N, C-alpha and C positions, 0 to 999 in steps of 0.2 A: 813975267811973260816974255820979256826980251831974252832972258837967259834960256827959256825953253826953245824959242825959235833959233837961237844961236846953236844950241846943241843939235837941233834937227838938221840944220844946214851943214854942220860938221859931219854928221853921219852920212849925208848924201854925197858929200865931197870925197870922203874916204873910199878907196877902191874896194869892191866886194871880194877881190881876190885875197885880201888880207885874212878873210875868215875861212878860206878854203884850205883844206888839209890834203896834202899830196904825199903819198908814200915815196920814199927814196927809190931810185931805180933798182938797187940791189934787193930791197924789200919786196918789190913787185915780182921779181924773179923767184924769190923764195916762196911767195904765195902761189905762184903758178906751178912750181914744182910740187908743192904740197897737194894741190889738186890732182896732179898726175899720180902721185903716190896713193891717194885715196882711191882713184880708179883702179890702180893695179891691185890694191888690197881687196877691193870689192870683187874683182875678177870678171872675166867675160862669162856669159851664159854658156853652159856646156851643151854641145850639140850631140844629143843622145842618138840621133839618126846617122851620125858619122860611122862609117864602116868599122873603124878601129874601136869605137866605143861599143858598138853592137857586138863585136867579137869578144871584147873584154867581158862584157856582161854574160855572154853565152858561156865563156870558159868558167866564169864564176859559178854560174848555175850548174854547170857540169861537175865542178869540183865539190860542190855542196850537196850533190845528189838530187837536185831539182831537175830531173831528166826531161820531164814533159815540157817545161818552159825553155830548157836548153835547146831542145829540138826546134822549137819555134824560132828562137833567136838565130840558130845556125842557118835555118832555112831563109830567114830574113836577110842574113848576111850574104848567102849564096845567091839570093834573088838579085843582088846588086851587080851580078856578073854582066848583065845587059846594060849597065849604066857606066860606061867607061870614064865618065867625068867624076864618078864617086870612088871607084876602085881601080887601081892600075891593072892593066890587062895581065902583066906578068905575075902580079901578086895573086890574081884570081886563078890563073892556070896552075901555079905552083901549090897553092894552099887548099883549093876547094876540095880536092880528093881526100886530103887529110881530115877535113871537117865532115865529109861523108862517113869516114871511119868512126868519128866521134858520134855522129847521129846513129849509126848502126849500133854502137856500144850502148847508147842511151836506150834504144829500143830493147836491146838484149837484157839490160839491167831491169827493165820493167816486165820482162817475160814475153815480149812481143816478138816471137821468133821470126815470123814471116816478114815483118817490117824490117827487122834487123838484117835479114838476108837480102832484102831488096836494096837497102842502103849500101851494103857491102858490094853488091853486084854493080852498083853505079860506078864503083871504082874499077871493078874487073873489066867492065866494058871498054874502058879507055885504054887498057893495056899499058899503063905507065909503070913507073918503078914501084908504085904502091899496090899494084894489082895482085902480086903474089902474097903480100901481107893481107889483103882483103880475102883472098882464097883461104888463107890460114884461119882468119876470123870466121869465115863461113863454116869451116870444119869444126872449130871449137864451139860455135853456136849450136850446131846440130847435136854435138855431144852433150852440152849442158841441157838441151831439151830432151835428152834420152832417145834421140832418133839416131841410133848408132849406125844403121845401114847407110843413111844419107851422109853421115859424118865420114864413114869409111870411103864413100864414093867421092866426097869432096877432097879428102886427103890423098886418095889414090890419084886423082887428077893433078894435084899439086906435086906429088912425088914423081909423077911421070912427065912433068913439064920440062922442056929443054931450056926454058928461061929461068928456072929456079936454081939458086946456088945449091951446092952439094949439102951444106949443113941444114938448110931448110928442108931439103928433100928427106934427109935422115930423120929430122924431127917429125915430118909428116908421116913417115913410116912408123915412127914410135907411137904416134897417135892412132894409127891404124891398129897396132897391137893392143893398145889400151882399150879401144872400142871392142876388140875381139874378147878381151877379158870380161867386159860388161855383157857380152853376148854369150858368155860361158864357153867360148871356143878356146879352151885351154891349150890344146895341142898346137893349133895354128899360131896362137899368140906366142907360145914358147919358142917355136921354130923361128918366128920373125925376130924375136928379141935375141935369140942366139946368133942370127945373121948380123944383127946390128952391133953386137958386142965387139966387132972388129974395128968399129969406127971410134977414134980416140975422143972426139968431142961429144959423143953420145954415150951415156952410161946406162944401158938398159938392164944391167944385172939385177937391179931391184925389181923390175917388172918381170923379168924371167923367173925370179924366185916366187913371185906372186902367182904366176901362171902354174908353176909346179905345185904350189900349195893349194890352189883352186882345184886342180885336177885330183889331188890326193885327199881333199877334204872329206871327212866322214859324213855319210848321208844315210838317211833312213830309207828303207826299201818299202815302197807302197804295197807291193804284193805281199810281203811278209806281214805288214801291219794288218792288211785285210784278212789274211789267213789266221792270225792270232785272234782277231775279233770274231771270226767265224767259229773258232773252237771254243772260245770263252768270251762272251760279249764284254767289250770294254778292254780286253787285254791288249789290243792294238794301240789303244790310247796310252797305256802305260809304256809301251815300246817307244812311242814318239815323245815321251816326256810330259804327258798330260794325265797324271794319275787321278786328278779330281773328276775327269770325265768318266773314268771307270766307276767311281762311286755313285754316279747318277745313272749310267747306262745299264749296268748289271741289275740293279734292283727293279728298274722299269721293265726290262725284258722278262725277268722272273715273275714279277707281280702280274703283268698282263697275261703271261702264259699260264700261270696257275689259275687265274679267273676264267680263262677260256677252257681249261681242263675241267674246272668245277662245273661250268655250264653244260658241257657235253656229258659229263658224268650224271648230271641230274635229269637232263631232258633229251639226251641223245643227239643225233645229227641235226635235229630241227631246232636246236637251242639257239635262240636269238643272242642270248648272253655269250654262248660259246663262240659263235661266228663273229660277233662284234669284237670281243676281246682277243680272239684269235687273229683277226685282221690287224688290230692295233699292235699286237705283239710281233706279228710278221713285219710290219712297217718299221717298228723299233729295231728289230734284228737286222734287217737289210740296210737300214740307214746307218746302223752301227758299223757294219762291215764296209760299206761304201765311204762313210765318213772317216774311218780310220785310214783308208788309202789316201783320201784327199788331205787329211791332216798331215800325213807324212810328206806329201808334196809341198804343202805350205811351210812345214818345218824346214825342209831343204831350201826353199826359196828364201825364207827369212835368214837362214844361216849364211847363204851366199851373199845376200844383200848387206848384211852386217859386215861381212868380210870385205866387200867392195867399197863400202863407205870409208874404210880406213886407208884406202889408197891415196897416196900423195901425188897429185897431178903435176906435170911439168909446167914451168912458167911460160 
């Protein structure tokens, strides 16, 4: 018992600091540095609403062809123009017009012509260095939409602008001639390309040759096709390269005509059969004549369209 109390007394006397463990100073520093490294490895949370990140995401969507979402992100970026604390004023003034061009291109890629034009016109209104580029894009957008008259008007305005450099003016004139090709204005296009051939940086000889080929392209004459079908039902279809129509048209006209003749031969002018099949035969005959003329026109249009589809457009 005495030994037990002696041990207890000894424990109370000994300082508790003997049981405390303290890291050396250098070890404490290393531990603190490790904590900082862990924080750096974890990284701070990305601010997706920061203008630079919004712009990066919009450019990514634009490059990958997600045009609808790219438009939304570009608009979100441009909306920060009124927040000077988020976007430097100089950055906004310099870049915003370029992003309007991208918005316009997104709309154009989706076939939204009017929306694309509106976006490009946002740049034109400011009259800055990108305005002429926007006018150029307006002209090409109308061309891609097959609105060649409005494309010519846009490029004509660009070609006559005193602020446009000479090379861009000549390119605008080149596009005017290309639009004239698609309008089948072969002579006017050839004259324009001939005038442009004097400019070293523009090489319109290719398009001048196309204008000449378009003018001299063999075509079917609708009047001749109709006359042939009037003389021999279906002959006009052979002329325009559709012999299969001849094999159906001629028998139909002959058969209904013979049935009409047979009816009148049996019952005279009061024959219901004669008048019925006579009317049907007349409809077949007139349709054959008119259809041959229309088929010739369709043949010519398809031939020209196939010719125009092979045209290589300038960059």
